[in-house]
N, C-alpha and C positions, 0 to 999 in steps of 0.2 A: 435284790439289786435294783438298780434304776431302771426305767423303762428305756432311757437312753444310755447306751454303753459308753457314750463319750463324754459323760458328765459324772462327777463324784456324787455318790450318794449323800444326801443332805446330812444324814445322821452319822457320817463317817468322822467328822471332826476336821475336815479340810477346809481351810479358808484360802481364798482366792490369792492372798499375797504371801502364802507360805511356800517355801522351797523345799521340796522333799528330797532333792539330790543328797545322796550320802546316807539317807535313812536306811535301816535295816528292813529287810522284807521277811515277813512271817506268813508262810502258807498255812493252810488248815491243819497241816501235820507236821510243821516245823519251820525252821529258817531255811531260806533258799538263796540269799544274796542281799544285794543293796540296790537302791535306786541310783541309776547312773544319770538319768535325765527325766525331766517331766515336760509334757506339752502343755502350754498355757492357752492355746487356741480354743476359743469358745466352743466351736463345734467339732473339735478333735482332741480332747483331753486324754492323755494316757501317761503311764509310767513306763520308762525303759529299765528293765531290771537286768543287772549283771549277776549272773549266778555264780561268778568266780570260779573256784576249784570245784564246786560241787559238780558241774557238768562241763568241766573244761572251758570256763570263761564264756559260754554262750550268753548272748544278749537276747532277750524276748520283750516284746511290747505287749503290755496289759492295759486294756481299757480302763478309763478312770472308775467305771462303775464296779470293777472287781476289788477296789479299795473299800474295805468295811469299817476300818478304823485307822486313825492317826493318833499316835502318842508323841506329842512334840517334845515332852520331857525326856523320853528314852529314845528320841529320834528313831521311831519305828513306825512302820505301816503294817497292817494286817489285810491280806487278800483272800478273797473267797476262791480259792484255787488250791489244789493239792499239789505236792511236788511233782507227781506224775503228770498232772495236767500241764504245768509249767514247762517241764522237761520235753513234752510233747509238742510244745508250741514251736511254729516255724521261727528260725533265727532271723533276728532283725539284721537288716543290711542297710545302713544309712544312705548309701549311694543309690541303691534301687528304690528306697522309700520316698524319696523326693521325686525321682524321675521315672519311675516305672509304676503305673497305675495297677498292673497285674500283681505286683508284690504286695502293694498296700491292700489289694483285695484279698490276697492270701492271708495277710495279718489280720485284717478285719473279719475274715470268714471263719477264722479259728476261734 
């Protein structure tokens, strides 16, 4: 992974103009959901993953450096995390994310 967790790994195949929303998300041990949103901020890039029915609709934030591959043809990203690691991630709360630094620290620290 990258030294900066908030940046896409150069070899992942991500391009700055690519919109990953709607792409399937493949963990190291199988599919986990789809990309709900992606941040385009230079110093805070991440993907918001909607795990759907897999773990009852939980949304989790993964730093951009977790993305190890992007397949634009199949509309799929591969992440360097297991299903268990994603399931163990704190749930993303958009209201808290923007206004609660402690929530962002919790997400970043995981």
